[in-house]
C-alpha angles and dihedrals in degrees: 000000000000115000114219114224114228112222144123120268120261088250090055092046090051090054091048090048090056091049091050095045090052091050092049090052092051091043092052090051090050091048092051090052092049092048092049092049093057097036098055119102090256096223102146095179094274096130093108096040126105116280092242094056090043092055090048090048093050091048094053089042090056091049093049091046089053090049091049091049089053090049091049091051091051090046091052089051090049091052090047090050090050091049089051088052088055090054089052089052090052092052091040095240093111117127095020114122110241090215106040100024088225125124115273110234114266091231090058092047092051090054096036106023093175094056116132096178131068118229087255093056091042091054091051089060093063 
């Protein structure tokens, strides 16, 4: 009995690879913007402003820096997940659900190219 391997064709994998590489490029640009926004000196020209306003400005600046740090962490994880998807393309396991072993729908992979679960498996988790 010959067991048929379930996987996407090389042509499909090539298309997915392009989608993922484009997403990685955009994600890296977004990450660079986030990092530069929380690493700048933060002096928004408030040196000659009243102390009360300056304290308020610094407080909101700290909150937005923390928010940007959190966004940067999420963006780094997204890039790591996309890079892992590229590895799965290389070893031809991309698009195979790690729970059911079935192919993940192309539409899902186009929207969430780093997905490792089919909708069926994702719904089981709930």
